[in-house]
N, CA, C and O atoms as a GROMACS GRO file, in nm:
protein
  404
    1MET      N    1   1.484   0.034  -0.756
    1MET     CA    2   1.346  -0.015  -0.755
    1MET      C    3   1.264   0.072  -0.661
    1MET      O    4   1.303   0.094  -0.546
    2ALA      N    5   1.151   0.121  -0.708
    2ALA     CA    6   1.067   0.210  -0.631
    2ALA      C    7   0.970   0.136  -0.539
    2ALA      O    8   0.922   0.192  -0.441
    3VAL      N    9   0.943   0.010  -0.569
    3VAL     CA   10   0.854  -0.071  -0.485
    3VAL      C   11   0.932  -0.195  -0.442
    3VAL      O   12   0.990  -0.265  -0.524
    4SER      N   13   0.931  -0.219  -0.312
    4SER     CA   14   0.996  -0.340  -0.262
    4SER      C   15   0.897  -0.422  -0.182
    4SER      O   16   0.802  -0.368  -0.124
    5ALA      N   17   0.919  -0.550  -0.178
    5ALA     CA   18   0.831  -0.642  -0.105
    5ALA      C   19   0.916  -0.741  -0.028
    5ALA      O   20   1.019  -0.789  -0.075
    6GLN      N   21   0.868  -0.772   0.094
    6GLN     CA   22   0.938  -0.869   0.178
    6GLN      C   23   0.832  -0.941   0.263
    6GLN      O   24   0.747  -0.877   0.324
    7LEU      N   25   0.840  -1.070   0.265
    7LEU     CA   26   0.750  -1.149   0.348
    7LEU      C   27   0.818  -1.172   0.482
    7LEU      O   28   0.927  -1.230   0.489
    8VAL      N   29   0.753  -1.128   0.589
    8VAL     CA   30   0.804  -1.145   0.726
    8VAL      C   31   0.702  -1.234   0.798
    8VAL      O   32   0.597  -1.187   0.841
    9GLY      N   33   0.736  -1.360   0.810
    9GLY     CA   34   0.639  -1.455   0.865
    9GLY      C   35   0.522  -1.466   0.768
    9GLY      O   36   0.539  -1.509   0.654
   10THR      N   37   0.404  -1.428   0.814
   10THR     CA   38   0.286  -1.430   0.727
   10THR      C   39   0.241  -1.288   0.693
   10THR      O   40   0.129  -1.268   0.646
   11GLU      N   41   0.329  -1.190   0.717
   11GLU     CA   42   0.295  -1.050   0.691
   11GLU      C   43   0.378  -1.000   0.572
   11GLU      O   44   0.500  -1.004   0.575
   12LEU      N   45   0.310  -0.952   0.471
   12LEU     CA   46   0.377  -0.898   0.353
   12LEU      C   47   0.401  -0.750   0.373
   12LEU      O   48   0.307  -0.674   0.395
   13HIS      N   49   0.527  -0.708   0.366
   13HIS     CA   50   0.564  -0.567   0.379
   13HIS      C   51   0.597  -0.512   0.241
   13HIS      O   52   0.686  -0.561   0.173
   14LEU      N   53   0.523  -0.409   0.201
   14LEU     CA   54   0.550  -0.338   0.077
   14LEU      C   55   0.595  -0.198   0.112
   14LEU      O   56   0.542  -0.137   0.204
   15ALA      N   57   0.692  -0.146   0.039
   15ALA     CA   58   0.740  -0.010   0.060
   15ALA      C   59   0.747   0.059  -0.076
   15ALA      O   60   0.794   0.002  -0.174
   16VAL      N   61   0.699   0.182  -0.079
   16VAL     CA   62   0.700   0.262  -0.201
   16VAL      C   63   0.795   0.378  -0.180
   16VAL      O   64   0.778   0.459  -0.088
   17ASP      N   65   0.895   0.387  -0.266
   17ASP     CA   66   0.998   0.490  -0.256
   17ASP      C   67   0.977   0.591  -0.369
   17ASP      O   68   0.981   0.554  -0.487
   18GLY      N   69   0.955   0.717  -0.334
   18GLY     CA   70   0.938   0.821  -0.435
   18GLY      C   71   0.793   0.858  -0.453
   18GLY      O   72   0.718   0.867  -0.356
   19ILE      N   73   0.754   0.878  -0.576
   19ILE     CA   74   0.617   0.919  -0.610
   19ILE      C   75   0.538   0.795  -0.650
   19ILE      O   76   0.577   0.722  -0.740
   20PHE      N   77   0.426   0.773  -0.582
   20PHE     CA   78   0.340   0.658  -0.610
   20PHE      C   79   0.232   0.705  -0.706
   20PHE      O   80   0.135   0.769  -0.666
   21ASP      N   81   0.250   0.672  -0.834
   21ASP     CA   82   0.155   0.712  -0.936
   21ASP      C   83   0.137   0.598  -1.035
   21ASP      O   84   0.186   0.487  -1.014
   22ILE      N   85   0.066   0.625  -1.143
   22ILE     CA   86   0.034   0.522  -1.240
   22ILE      C   87   0.160   0.462  -1.303
   22ILE      O   88   0.156   0.350  -1.354
   23GLU      N   89   0.269   0.534  -1.301
   23GLU     CA   90   0.395   0.484  -1.356
   23GLU      C   91   0.444   0.358  -1.281
   23GLU      O   92   0.520   0.279  -1.336
   24LEU      N   93   0.400   0.341  -1.158
   24LEU     CA   94   0.442   0.226  -1.077
   24LEU      C   95   0.343   0.109  -1.084
   24LEU      O   96   0.357   0.011  -1.010
   25TYR      N   97   0.244   0.118  -1.171
   25TYR     CA   98   0.140   0.016  -1.179
   25TYR      C   99   0.198  -0.126  -1.189
   25TYR      O  100   0.169  -0.211  -1.105
   26HIS      N  101   0.277  -0.150  -1.291
   26HIS     CA  102   0.330  -0.285  -1.312
   26HIS      C  103   0.428  -0.325  -1.201
   26HIS      O  104   0.427  -0.439  -1.155
   27GLU      N  105   0.511  -0.232  -1.160
   27GLU     CA  106   0.608  -0.263  -1.054
   27GLU      C  107   0.538  -0.297  -0.924
   27GLU      O  108   0.577  -0.390  -0.854
   28PHE      N  109   0.432  -0.221  -0.890
   28PHE     CA  110   0.356  -0.248  -0.769
   28PHE      C  111   0.292  -0.386  -0.776
   28PHE      O  112   0.302  -0.465  -0.682
   29ASN      N  113   0.227  -0.416  -0.887
   29ASN     CA  114   0.162  -0.547  -0.905
   29ASN      C  115   0.264  -0.661  -0.898
   29ASN      O  116   0.240  -0.761  -0.830
   30ASN      N  117   0.374  -0.647  -0.966
   30ASN     CA  118   0.475  -0.753  -0.969
   30ASN      C  119   0.543  -0.772  -0.834
   30ASN      O  120   0.592  -0.882  -0.805
   31SER      N  121   0.547  -0.669  -0.753
   31SER     CA  122   0.619  -0.679  -0.626
   31SER      C  123   0.551  -0.772  -0.526
   31SER      O  124   0.619  -0.834  -0.443
   32TYR      N  125   0.421  -0.784  -0.531
   32TYR     CA  126   0.352  -0.862  -0.428
   32TYR      C  127   0.290  -0.992  -0.477
   32TYR      O  128   0.259  -1.079  -0.395
   33LYS      N  129   0.270  -1.008  -0.605
   33LYS     CA  130   0.190  -1.121  -0.653
   33LYS      C  131   0.248  -1.258  -0.616
   33LYS      O  132   0.173  -1.355  -0.605
   34HIS      N  133   0.379  -1.268  -0.597
   34HIS     CA  134   0.440  -1.396  -0.562
   34HIS      C  135   0.416  -1.434  -0.416
   34HIS      O  136   0.438  -1.549  -0.378
   35TYR      N  137   0.372  -1.340  -0.336
   35TYR     CA  138   0.357  -1.364  -0.192
   35TYR      C  139   0.211  -1.379  -0.147
   35TYR      O  140   0.186  -1.413  -0.031
   36LEU      N  141   0.116  -1.354  -0.235
   36LEU     CA  142  -0.024  -1.350  -0.193
   36LEU      C  143  -0.072  -1.478  -0.126
   36LEU      O  144  -0.150  -1.472  -0.031
   37ASP      N  145  -0.029  -1.592  -0.174
   37ASP     CA  146  -0.074  -1.719  -0.116
   37ASP      C  147  -0.019  -1.740   0.025
   37ASP      O  148  -0.079  -1.812   0.104
   38GLN      N  149   0.094  -1.677   0.056
   38GLN     CA  150   0.159  -1.696   0.186
   38GLN      C  151   0.122  -1.588   0.288
   38GLN      O  152   0.134  -1.610   0.409
   39ALA      N  153   0.079  -1.473   0.240
   39ALA     CA  154   0.054  -1.360   0.330
   39ALA      C  155  -0.086  -1.364   0.389
   39ALA      O  156  -0.185  -1.388   0.319
   40GLN      N  157  -0.093  -1.340   0.520
   40GLN     CA  158  -0.222  -1.328   0.588
   40GLN      C  159  -0.256  -1.183   0.614
   40GLN      O  160  -0.372  -1.149   0.640
   41SER      N  161  -0.155  -1.096   0.608
   41SER     CA  162  -0.179  -0.953   0.624
   41SER      C  163  -0.078  -0.877   0.539
   41SER      O  164   0.025  -0.931   0.499
   42VAL      N  165  -0.109  -0.752   0.513
   42VAL     CA  166  -0.026  -0.668   0.428
   42VAL      C  167  -0.002  -0.534   0.497
   42VAL      O  168  -0.094  -0.474   0.552
   43VAL      N  169   0.123  -0.490   0.492
   43VAL     CA  170   0.161  -0.358   0.543
   43VAL      C  171   0.223  -0.281   0.428
   43VAL      O  172   0.320  -0.326   0.368
   44ILE      N  173   0.166  -0.165   0.397
   44ILE     CA  174   0.224  -0.079   0.294
   44ILE      C  175   0.287   0.040   0.365
   44ILE      O  176   0.219   0.118   0.431
   45ASP      N  177   0.418   0.052   0.351
   45ASP     CA  178   0.495   0.155   0.421
   45ASP      C  179   0.521   0.273   0.327
   45ASP      O  180   0.583   0.258   0.222
   46PHE      N  181   0.472   0.390   0.368
   46PHE     CA  182   0.486   0.511   0.290
   46PHE      C  183   0.596   0.602   0.344
   46PHE      O  184   0.599   0.721   0.310
   47ALA      N  185   0.685   0.551   0.427
   47ALA     CA  186   0.790   0.634   0.489
   47ALA      C  187   0.875   0.708   0.385
   47ALA      O  188   0.919   0.820   0.410
   48LYS      N  189   0.898   0.646   0.271
   48LYS     CA  190   0.982   0.708   0.168
   48LYS      C  191   0.901   0.755   0.048
   48LYS      O  192   0.957   0.783  -0.058
   49THR      N  193   0.769   0.763   0.064
   49THR     CA  194   0.681   0.807  -0.044
   49THR      C  195   0.662   0.957  -0.035
   49THR      O  196   0.619   1.010   0.068
   50GLN      N  197   0.695   1.026  -0.143
   50GLN     CA  198   0.683   1.171  -0.145
   50GLN      C  199   0.539   1.216  -0.161
   50GLN      O  200   0.493   1.307  -0.093
   51ARG      N  201   0.468   1.150  -0.252
   51ARG     CA  202   0.327   1.181  -0.273
   51ARG      C  203   0.260   1.063  -0.342
   51ARG      O  204   0.326   0.973  -0.394
   52ILE      N  205   0.128   1.066  -0.340
   52ILE     CA  206   0.048   0.960  -0.402
   52ILE      C  207  -0.061   1.028  -0.483
   52ILE      O  208  -0.123   1.123  -0.436
   53ASP      N  209  -0.086   0.980  -0.603
   53ASP     CA  210  -0.190   1.042  -0.684
   53ASP      C  211  -0.316   0.954  -0.689
   53ASP      O  212  -0.319   0.844  -0.636
   54SER      N  213  -0.419   1.007  -0.755
   54SER     CA  214  -0.548   0.937  -0.758
   54SER      C  215  -0.540   0.804  -0.831
   54SER      O  216  -0.613   0.711  -0.797
   55ALA      N  217  -0.453   0.792  -0.929
   55ALA     CA  218  -0.438   0.665  -1.000
   55ALA      C  219  -0.384   0.558  -0.906
   55ALA      O  220  -0.428   0.443  -0.911
   56ALA      N  221  -0.288   0.593  -0.823
   56ALA     CA  222  -0.233   0.498  -0.727
   56ALA      C  223  -0.337   0.462  -0.621
   56ALA      O  224  -0.345   0.347  -0.577
   57LEU      N  225  -0.416   0.559  -0.580
   57LEU     CA  226  -0.524   0.529  -0.484
   57LEU      C  227  -0.621   0.430  -0.546
   57LEU      O  228  -0.665   0.335  -0.480
   58GLY      N  229  -0.655   0.451  -0.672
   58GLY     CA  230  -0.743   0.358  -0.742
   58GLY      C  231  -0.682   0.220  -0.755
   58GLY      O  232  -0.751   0.119  -0.741
   59LEU      N  233  -0.552   0.215  -0.782
   59LEU     CA  234  -0.482   0.087  -0.789
   59LEU      C  235  -0.491   0.013  -0.658
   59LEU      O  236  -0.514  -0.108  -0.656
   60MET      N  237  -0.474   0.084  -0.548
   60MET     CA  238  -0.484   0.020  -0.416
   60MET      C  239  -0.625  -0.036  -0.394
   60MET      O  240  -0.640  -0.144  -0.339
   61LEU      N  241  -0.726   0.038  -0.436
   61LEU     CA  242  -0.863  -0.010  -0.421
   61LEU      C  243  -0.888  -0.134  -0.506
   61LEU      O  244  -0.954  -0.229  -0.462
   62LEU      N  245  -0.836  -0.133  -0.628
   62LEU     CA  246  -0.854  -0.250  -0.716
   62LEU      C  247  -0.786  -0.374  -0.658
   62LEU      O  248  -0.836  -0.485  -0.674
   63ARG      N  249  -0.676  -0.355  -0.592
   63ARG     CA  250  -0.601  -0.467  -0.537
   63ARG      C  251  -0.648  -0.508  -0.398
   63ARG      O  252  -0.600  -0.607  -0.342
   64CYS      N  253  -0.740  -0.434  -0.343
   64CYS     CA  254  -0.792  -0.462  -0.209
   64CYS      C  255  -0.842  -0.607  -0.198
   64CYS      O  256  -0.818  -0.673  -0.097
   65GLU      N  257  -0.910  -0.654  -0.300
   65GLU     CA  258  -0.961  -0.791  -0.298
   65GLU      C  259  -0.848  -0.894  -0.293
   65GLU      O  260  -0.858  -0.995  -0.223
   66GLN      N  261  -0.742  -0.868  -0.366
   66GLN     CA  262  -0.631  -0.962  -0.366
   66GLN      C  263  -0.561  -0.963  -0.230
   66GLN      O  264  -0.515  -1.068  -0.185
   67PHE      N  265  -0.553  -0.848  -0.167
   67PHE     CA  266  -0.488  -0.839  -0.037
   67PHE      C  267  -0.575  -0.901   0.071
   67PHE      O  268  -0.524  -0.943   0.175
   68GLY      N  269  -0.704  -0.907   0.048
   68GLY     CA  270  -0.800  -0.952   0.149
   68GLY      C  271  -0.880  -0.831   0.189
   68GLY      O  272  -0.825  -0.734   0.242
   69ALA      N  273  -1.007  -0.834   0.166
   69ALA     CA  274  -1.091  -0.716   0.181
   69ALA      C  275  -1.112  -0.672   0.326
   69ALA      O  276  -1.164  -0.563   0.349
   70GLU      N  277  -1.074  -0.754   0.421
   70GLU     CA  278  -1.095  -0.717   0.561
   70GLU      C  279  -0.999  -0.607   0.603
   70GLU      O  280  -0.878  -0.615   0.580
   71LYS      N  281  -1.054  -0.505   0.666
   71LYS     CA  282  -0.973  -0.390   0.710
   71LYS      C  283  -0.860  -0.433   0.802
   71LYS      O  284  -0.752  -0.374   0.799
   72SER      N  285  -0.883  -0.534   0.882
   72SER     CA  286  -0.782  -0.577   0.978
   72SER      C  287  -0.660  -0.640   0.913
   72SER      O  288  -0.557  -0.656   0.978
   73ASN      N  289  -0.670  -0.675   0.785
   73ASN     CA  290  -0.559  -0.741   0.718
   73ASN      C  291  -0.462  -0.647   0.648
   73ASN      O  292  -0.354  -0.690   0.607
   74ILE      N  293  -0.499  -0.520   0.633
   74ILE     CA  294  -0.418  -0.426   0.554
   74ILE      C  295  -0.391  -0.301   0.635
   74ILE      O  296  -0.483  -0.238   0.688
   75SER      N  297  -0.263  -0.265   0.645
   75SER     CA  298  -0.223  -0.144   0.717
   75SER      C  299  -0.144  -0.053   0.624
   75SER      O  300  -0.057  -0.099   0.550
   76LEU      N  301  -0.175   0.075   0.630
   76LEU     CA  302  -0.099   0.178   0.558
   76LEU      C  303  -0.025   0.256   0.666
   76LEU      O  304  -0.088   0.318   0.752
   77ILE      N  305   0.108   0.254   0.661
   77ILE     CA  306   0.184   0.314   0.771
   77ILE      C  307   0.281   0.422   0.722
   77ILE      O  308   0.322   0.424   0.606
   78ASN      N  309   0.317   0.509   0.813
   78ASN     CA  310   0.421   0.610   0.797
   78ASN      C  311   0.402   0.710   0.683
   78ASN      O  312   0.500   0.750   0.620
   79PRO      N  313   0.277   0.752   0.654
   79PRO     CA  314   0.263   0.851   0.548
   79PRO      C  315   0.309   0.989   0.596
   79PRO      O  316   0.288   1.025   0.712
   80ASN      N  317   0.372   1.066   0.507
   80ASN     CA  318   0.405   1.204   0.541
   80ASN      C  319   0.275   1.285   0.536
   80ASN      O  320   0.173   1.231   0.493
   81PRO      N  321   0.275   1.410   0.576
   81PRO     CA  322   0.150   1.487   0.578
   81PRO      C  323   0.078   1.495   0.442
   81PRO      O  324  -0.044   1.489   0.438
   82ALA      N  325   0.152   1.507   0.333
   82ALA     CA  326   0.089   1.515   0.201
   82ALA      C  327   0.022   1.383   0.163
   82ALA      O  328  -0.089   1.382   0.111
   83VAL      N  329   0.090   1.274   0.189
   83VAL     CA  330   0.034   1.142   0.159
   83VAL      C  331  -0.085   1.114   0.250
   83VAL      O  332  -0.187   1.062   0.206
   84MET      N  333  -0.073   1.149   0.378
   84MET     CA  334  -0.182   1.130   0.472
   84MET      C  335  -0.307   1.206   0.427
   84MET      O  336  -0.418   1.154   0.434
   85LYS      N  337  -0.287   1.329   0.382
   85LYS     CA  338  -0.401   1.409   0.336
   85LYS      C  339  -0.470   1.341   0.219
   85LYS      O  340  -0.593   1.335   0.215
   86SER      N  341  -0.393   1.291   0.124
   86SER     CA  342  -0.451   1.220   0.008
   86SER      C  343  -0.527   1.096   0.052
   86SER      O  344  -0.636   1.069   0.002
   87LEU      N  345  -0.470   1.020   0.144
   87LEU     CA  346  -0.536   0.899   0.194
   87LEU      C  347  -0.665   0.933   0.266
   87LEU      O  348  -0.765   0.862   0.251
   88GLN      N  349  -0.664   1.040   0.345
   88GLN     CA  350  -0.784   1.079   0.419
   88GLN      C  351  -0.891   1.135   0.327
   88GLN      O  352  -1.010   1.107   0.346
   89ILE      N  353  -0.852   1.214   0.227
   89ILE     CA  354  -0.950   1.266   0.132
   89ILE      C  355  -1.020   1.151   0.060
   89ILE      O  356  -1.140   1.157   0.035
   90ALA      N  357  -0.945   1.048   0.028
   90ALA     CA  358  -1.000   0.930  -0.039
   90ALA      C  359  -1.070   0.836   0.059
   90ALA      O  360  -1.123   0.732   0.019
   91GLN      N  361  -1.069   0.871   0.186
   91GLN     CA  362  -1.132   0.793   0.294
   91GLN      C  363  -1.079   0.651   0.301
   91GLN      O  364  -1.154   0.556   0.324
   92MET      N  365  -0.949   0.638   0.280
   92MET     CA  366  -0.886   0.506   0.288
   92MET      C  367  -0.891   0.447   0.428
   92MET      O  368  -0.880   0.326   0.444
   93GLN      N  369  -0.908   0.531   0.529
   93GLN     CA  370  -0.919   0.480   0.665
   93GLN      C  371  -1.043   0.394   0.683
   93GLN      O  372  -1.053   0.320   0.780
   94ASN      N  373  -1.138   0.403   0.591
   94ASN     CA  374  -1.257   0.318   0.598
   94ASN      C  375  -1.231   0.178   0.543
   94ASN      O  376  -1.308   0.086   0.570
   95LEU      N  377  -1.124   0.162   0.468
   95LEU     CA  378  -1.092   0.032   0.408
   95LEU      C  379  -0.969  -0.033   0.468
   95LEU      O  380  -0.958  -0.155   0.473
   96PHE      N  381  -0.875   0.050   0.513
   96PHE     CA  382  -0.746   0.003   0.564
   96PHE      C  383  -0.718   0.063   0.699
   96PHE      O  384  -0.773   0.168   0.733
   97LYS      N  385  -0.632  -0.002   0.777
   97LYS     CA  386  -0.580   0.060   0.899
   97LYS      C  387  -0.482   0.167   0.853
   97LYS      O  388  -0.396   0.142   0.769
   98LEU      N  389  -0.496   0.286   0.908
   98LEU     CA  390  -0.410   0.397   0.871
   98LEU      C  391  -0.334   0.442   0.993
   98LEU      O  392  -0.393   0.486   1.092
   99GLN      N  393  -0.200   0.432   0.987
   99GLN     CA  394  -0.116   0.464   1.102
   99GLN      C  395  -0.012   0.569   1.063
   99GLN      O  396   0.075   0.544   0.980
  100ALA      N  397  -0.023   0.686   1.125
  100ALA     CA  398   0.074   0.792   1.099
  100ALA      C  399   0.206   0.757   1.164
  100ALA      O  400   0.212   0.677   1.257
  101SER      N  401   0.313   0.818   1.114
  101SER     CA  402   0.446   0.791   1.169
  101SER      C  403   0.466   0.861   1.301
  101SER      O  404   0.573   0.849   1.362
   0.00000   0.00000   0.00000
């Protein structure tokens, strides 16, 4: 499984393993939807993500409302330099907390 989800207290941890692209659309959606009512914050861990494409960035933006639109509720952590560059080009730091590894 390329996307995993785990609820830790009230914090939902999502991890993407491999390439985060449109191919993971359904898997990404299915991984978190069961936890939305219980989660007060979301952490997306990119430690094992090789790269992210524009479709995945768009998917994250579309799901921003479901996660909670407040920047303080969503953290993107551990991106490698290539993923970080994509996140910064898309100005994701304006919508989410962005934490390098």
